[in-house]
C-alpha positions in Angstrom: 2.9 28.0 38.9 -0.7 28.3 39.8 -2.0 24.8 41.4 -5.6 23.9 41.6 -7.4 20.7 43.3 -9.5 18.7 41.1 -11.5 15.8 42.5 -12.7 13.3 40.1 -15.5 10.7 40.3 -13.1 7.5 40.8 -10.3 9.1 43.0 -8.4 12.2 43.9 -5.7 14.1 41.6 -4.3 17.4 41.4 -3.9 19.7 38.4 -1.1 22.6 38.4 0.6 24.9 35.5 4.0 24.9 34.3 4.2 27.8 31.8 1.2 27.2 29.7 1.1 23.4 30.3 -1.2 21.6 32.7 0.6 19.1 35.1 -1.1 16.3 37.3 0.0 14.9 40.5 -1.6 11.3 41.5 -0.7 8.4 44.0 0.5 5.0 42.9 1.0 2.6 45.4 1.5 5.1 47.8 4.1 7.4 45.8 3.4 10.9 44.4 3.6 11.0 40.7 3.5 14.0 38.9 3.0 13.7 35.0 2.1 16.5 32.0 -1.1 16.4 30.8 0.0 17.7 27.5 -2.8 20.1 27.6 -2.9 23.7 27.5 -6.7 23.8 28.2 -7.6 23.0 31.9 -11.1 21.3 30.7 -8.8 19.2 28.7 -6.5 18.6 31.4 -9.2 17.6 33.7 -10.4 14.8 31.3 -6.8 13.6 31.2 -6.7 13.6 34.8 -10.1 11.5 35.3 -8.9 9.1 32.4 -5.5 8.5 34.8 -7.5 8.0 37.9 -9.8 5.8 35.9 -6.3 3.6 34.9 -5.1 3.6 38.4 -8.6 2.2 39.7 -8.5 -0.7 36.8 -5.1 -1.1 37.6 -4.1 -0.2 34.3 -1.7 2.8 34.7 1.8 2.9 33.3 3.9 5.2 35.6 6.6 6.0 33.2 4.4 6.5 30.2 5.3 10.2 30.2 8.9 9.6 30.0 8.2 7.7 26.4 9.9 9.7 23.6 9.4 9.9 20.0 12.7 8.5 19.8 11.5 5.5 21.9 8.4 5.1 19.5 10.6 4.9 16.2 13.0 2.3 18.1 9.9 0.2 19.1 8.3 0.7 15.5 11.9 -0.3 13.6 12.5 -3.4 15.9 9.2 -4.4 14.7 10.0 -4.2 11.1 13.1 -6.0 11.5 11.8 -8.9 13.8 9.1 -9.6 11.4 11.4 -8.8 8.4 9.3 -6.4 6.6 10.5 -5.4 3.2 9.0 -1.6 3.2 11.3 -0.6 6.1 12.9 2.2 3.7 9.6 3.7 3.0 8.6 3.7 6.6 12.0 5.3 7.4 11.0 8.2 4.7 7.8 8.6 6.9 9.6 8.8 10.1 12.0 11.4 8.7 9.2 13.6 7.8 7.3 13.0 11.5 10.6 13.8 12.9 10.9 17.4 11.8 7.8 18.1 13.6 7.9 15.9 16.8 11.6 14.6 17.0 12.1 16.4 20.4 8.8 15.4 22.0 7.7 13.0 24.3 4.7 10.7 23.0 2.1 12.4 25.4 2.8 15.7 24.0 2.2 14.4 20.6 -1.9 15.2 20.8 -4.6 15.1 18.1 -4.9 18.8 17.4 -0.9 18.9 16.9 -1.2 15.8 14.7 -4.1 17.5 12.5 -2.0 20.8 12.6 1.0 18.7 11.1 -1.3 17.1 8.5 -2.5 20.5 7.1 1.1 21.8 7.0 2.3 18.9 5.2 -0.7 19.5 2.8 0.2 23.3 2.3 3.8 22.3 1.7 2.2 20.1 -1.5 2.8 16.6 -0.3 0.1 14.3 -1.7 -2.7 13.0 0.6 -1.4 9.4 0.0 1.7 10.5 1.6 0.3 12.1 4.5 -1.9 9.2 5.0 1.2 6.6 4.8 3.0 9.3 7.7 0.1 9.3 10.0 -0.5 5.4 9.5 3.4 4.8 10.5 2.8 7.0 13.4 -0.2 5.5 14.4 1.6 2.4 14.4 4.2 3.6 16.8 1.8 4.2 19.3 -0.1 0.8 19.0 3.1 -1.1 19.3 4.0 1.1 22.6 0.7 0.4 23.8 0.9 -3.4 23.0 4.4 -3.6 24.7 3.1 -1.8 28.2 4.8 1.5 27.4 2.0 3.7 26.9 -1.7 3.4 27.9 -3.5 5.2 24.7 -3.0 7.1 21.5 -4.3 10.0 20.2 -6.9 10.3 17.8 -6.0 10.3 14.0 -7.4 12.5 11.2 -9.1 10.4 8.9 -7.9 11.2 5.2 -9.7 10.2 1.8 -7.0 9.2 -0.5 -8.1 9.3 -4.2 -5.0 7.9 -5.9 -6.1 4.6 -7.5 -4.6 4.5 -10.8 -6.6 3.9 -14.1 -4.0 3.2 -16.6 -4.1 -0.2 -18.6 -2.5 -1.4 -21.8 -4.3 -2.3 -25.1 -2.6 -4.9 -27.1 -2.1 -2.6 -29.8 -0.3 -0.2 -27.6 2.1 -2.8 -26.3 2.8 -3.4 -30.1 3.8 0.1 -30.6 6.0 0.2 -27.6 8.3 -2.9 -28.0 10.1 -1.8 -31.0 10.9 1.6 -29.0 12.7 -0.1 -26.1 16.2 -1.5 -25.6 16.7 -4.9 -26.3 17.2 -6.0 -23.1 13.7 -4.5 -21.9 11.5 -6.3 -24.8 11.0 -9.8 -23.4 10.7 -8.3 -19.8 7.8 -5.9 -20.8 5.9 -8.4 -22.9 6.3 -11.1 -19.8 5.0 -8.5 -17.7 2.0 -7.7 -20.0 1.3 -11.5 -20.2 1.4 -12.3 -16.6 0.9 -9.2 -14.5 3.7 -10.0 -12.1 5.2 -7.2 -10.4 7.8 -5.5 -13.0 9.9 -4.1 -10.1 10.1 -6.6 -7.2 9.3 -10.1 -9.1 10.8 -9.8 -12.5 13.9 -7.7 -11.5 14.4 -7.7 -8.2 15.1 -4.8 -5.8 17.5 -4.0 -3.2 15.6 -2.7 0.1 17.4 -1.3 3.3 17.0 -4.5 5.5 16.7 -7.5 2.8 17.2 -8.2 -1.2 14.0 -9.0 -3.2 15.1 -11.6 -5.5 13.8 -11.5 -9.1 12.6 -14.6 -11.2 15.7 -16.9 -11.8 16.4 -19.8 -14.5 15.9 -22.0 -11.7 12.4 -20.9 -11.4 11.6 -21.8 -15.3 10.7 -25.3 -15.8 10.6 -25.8 -19.7 9.6 -29.7 -19.5 6.6 -28.9 -17.3 5.8 -25.4 -19.2 5.7 -23.6 -15.7 7.3 -20.6 -14.1 7.4 -20.3 -10.3 8.1 -17.9 -7.4 8.9 -19.8 -4.3 7.3 -18.8 -1.0 9.1 -15.5 0.2 10.2 -14.5 -3.2 7.1 -12.3 -3.8 5.7 -9.0 -2.4 3.0 -11.0 -0.3 5.5 -13.8 0.5 3.5 -16.6 -0.8 4.5 -18.8 -3.8 3.1 -18.5 -7.3 3.0 -20.5 -10.4 2.1 -19.6 -14.1 1.6 -22.5 -16.6 3.1 -20.8 -19.6 3.2 -24.2 -22.4 -0.5 -23.5 -22.8 0.3 -19.7 -23.6 2.1 -19.5 -26.9 3.1 -15.6 -26.7 4.6 -16.4 -22.9 6.1 -19.4 -24.0 7.8 -17.7 -27.0 8.6 -14.8 -24.8 10.9 -16.9 -22.6 12.5 -19.3 -25.3 13.6 -15.7 -26.9 15.0 -14.6 -23.3 16.9 -17.7 -22.9 18.4 -17.5 -26.2 19.4 -13.9 -25.5 20.8 -15.0 -22.3 22.8 -17.8 -23.7 24.2 -15.6 -25.9 25.6 -13.1 -23.4 26.6 -16.2 -21.5 29.0 -17.0 -24.2 30.3 -13.4 -24.7 31.1 -13.0 -20.5 31.9 -16.8 -20.0 29.7 -16.8 -16.8 26.6 -18.5 -15.9 23.5 -15.8 -15.7 21.0 -16.7 -13.1 18.6 -14.0 -13.6 15.9 -14.4 -16.2 15.7 -10.8 -16.9 19.1 -8.9 -16.9 20.9 -6.3 -19.0 23.3 -7.6 -21.3 24.2 -10.4 -18.7 24.3 -7.6 -15.7 21.4 -7.9 -13.2 19.3 -4.9 -12.9 19.0 -3.5 -9.4 16.1 -1.5 -10.2 13.4 -0.8 -13.0 15.2 1.2 -15.9 12.8 4.2 -15.4 14.6 6.5 -17.8 14.6 4.0 -20.9 10.8 3.1 -20.2 9.8 6.7 -20.3 11.7 7.3 -23.4 10.4 4.5 -25.3 6.9 5.5 -24.1 7.3 9.0 -25.4 8.6 7.8 -29.0 5.5 5.7 -29.0 3.0 8.4 -28.0 2.4 6.8 -24.7 3.2 9.3 -22.1 2.2 8.7 -18.5 2.2 4.7 -19.1 3.9 2.9 -16.3 5.3 -0.6 -15.8 2.5 -1.5 -13.2 -0.1 -0.7 -15.7 0.4 -4.5 -16.7 -0.7 -5.7 -13.5 -4.2 -4.1 -14.0 -4.1 -5.1 -17.5 -3.5 -8.7 -16.7 -6.4 -8.8 -14.4 -8.5 -7.1 -16.6 -7.6 -9.6 -19.5 -8.2 -12.6 -17.3 -11.7 -11.4 -16.3 -12.6 -10.6 -19.7 -11.5 -14.1 -20.6 -13.8 -15.8 -18.3 -11.3 -17.0 -15.9 -12.7 -17.9 -12.3 -11.5 -14.9 -10.1 -10.2 -17.2 -7.3 -7.8 -18.8 -10.4 -7.1 -15.4 -11.6 -6.0 -13.8 -8.3 -3.7 -16.8 -7.7 -2.0 -16.5 -11.5 -1.4 -12.5 -10.9 -0.7 -12.9 -7.0 -3.2 -11.0 -5.4 -3.9 -11.8 -1.9 -6.9 -9.8 -1.1 -10.3 -9.4 -3.0 -10.2 -5.8 -2.5 -7.0 -5.2 -4.3 -8.2 -7.3 -7.3 -11.4 -5.5 -7.5 -9.6 -2.0 -7.8 -7.3 -3.5 -10.6 -10.4 -4.9 -12.6 -10.7 -1.9 -14.7 -13.9 -1.3 -16.6 -13.3 1.0 -19.7 -15.4 2.5 -22.4 -15.1 -0.6 -24.5 -16.6 -2.8 -21.7 -19.2 -0.4 -21.2 -19.8 -0.3 -24.9 -20.2 -4.0 -25.1 -22.6 -4.1 -22.2 -24.9 -1.8 -24.1 -24.7 -3.9 -27.1 -25.5 -6.9 -25.3 -28.6 -4.8 -23.6 -29.4 -4.0 -27.4 -29.4 -7.6 -28.2 -31.4 -8.7 -25.3 -34.3 -5.8 -26.4 -34.1 -7.0 -29.8 -35.1 -10.7 -28.8 -38.1 -9.4 -27.2 -41.6 -9.4 -29.1 -42.1 -6.0 -31.0 -45.7 -6.8 -30.8 -46.3 -5.9 -27.0 -49.6 -5.8 -25.5 -50.8 -2.3 -25.3 -52.3 -1.9 -21.6 -55.7 -0.1 -21.2 -55.4 3.5 -19.3 -56.5 3.5 -16.1 -59.7 5.1 -15.1 -59.4 7.7 -12.2 -61.9 10.0 -11.1 -62.2 13.2 -12.5 -61.2 11.9 -16.0 -58.7 9.4 -17.5 -55.2 8.6 -17.2 
């Protein structure tokens, strides 16, 4: 083990090596503390030493930060998810599982910027999508942020910025919906048309799904008021946990859809001798997830390969905008909380562009064909 003394502008500390890693020695409240810098480069280790000395001088030093492990970060992270009842814990845990394969036995201070960049590169080489890698890095970054907030760490490493280009462009035209409906199983027909007309989330809001931490309830018959002509989701029953109301009495196709679904439900209530609380179900049995196999088969038979149920969400946004509905009202109907997401779903296709060009042509047609011809400007040496 070699040792060298390093004097910093705001104090004094020591650097020494253990193997290839540089360690530091500083004094905190009269006690000698030794901790790893996590660096194999002496220059980087010096910068880390100066940073720690600066924290000591400012009173922001955390003496046991070097003992925080990756598992400690995971514990803090999952506690925060459960405390705030976040519904995406299962997805976050998938990210944690991938991160654990590389950082699982490390202390937090050993998870450096260069190792994080190497992790991202390796995941890319393994075939992981950029969006997947970005989610995993975001999870790790969140772990560090929570640990800092709780006073367990003092800083987090630098994370690479990944530009994700995965915004889908899919949407449904009315003719495509008409072609798809006859190919679907009976229990999916009204569900599909309801999703097309409202833009509500097919999986989490119309069907419901079981999460690791909680159940997301689907739309229930108690949410449908035929007298008032509205269907609603209560606070806490949507992805963004905000309530939502959609008037259906003024939209005949949607009203007809709900009337048909109510008749279908009553038929199965008689057959099974039970009360069915769910608006959308499979012959009286609750669907715990979206029937992907049935959907893909129907799309293939209708010549609509690649279409997904979430395309209805983009379609509803586009249709509302085309119909001249104010954006604030449209966002309330579809349940978009932020303008940026709403704008991303407001798809412009070739038909929209053609309509715009036709309006431009009509404008030019109204202009006078007998325009005044401006005289040529005289310039030195000739005319122009």
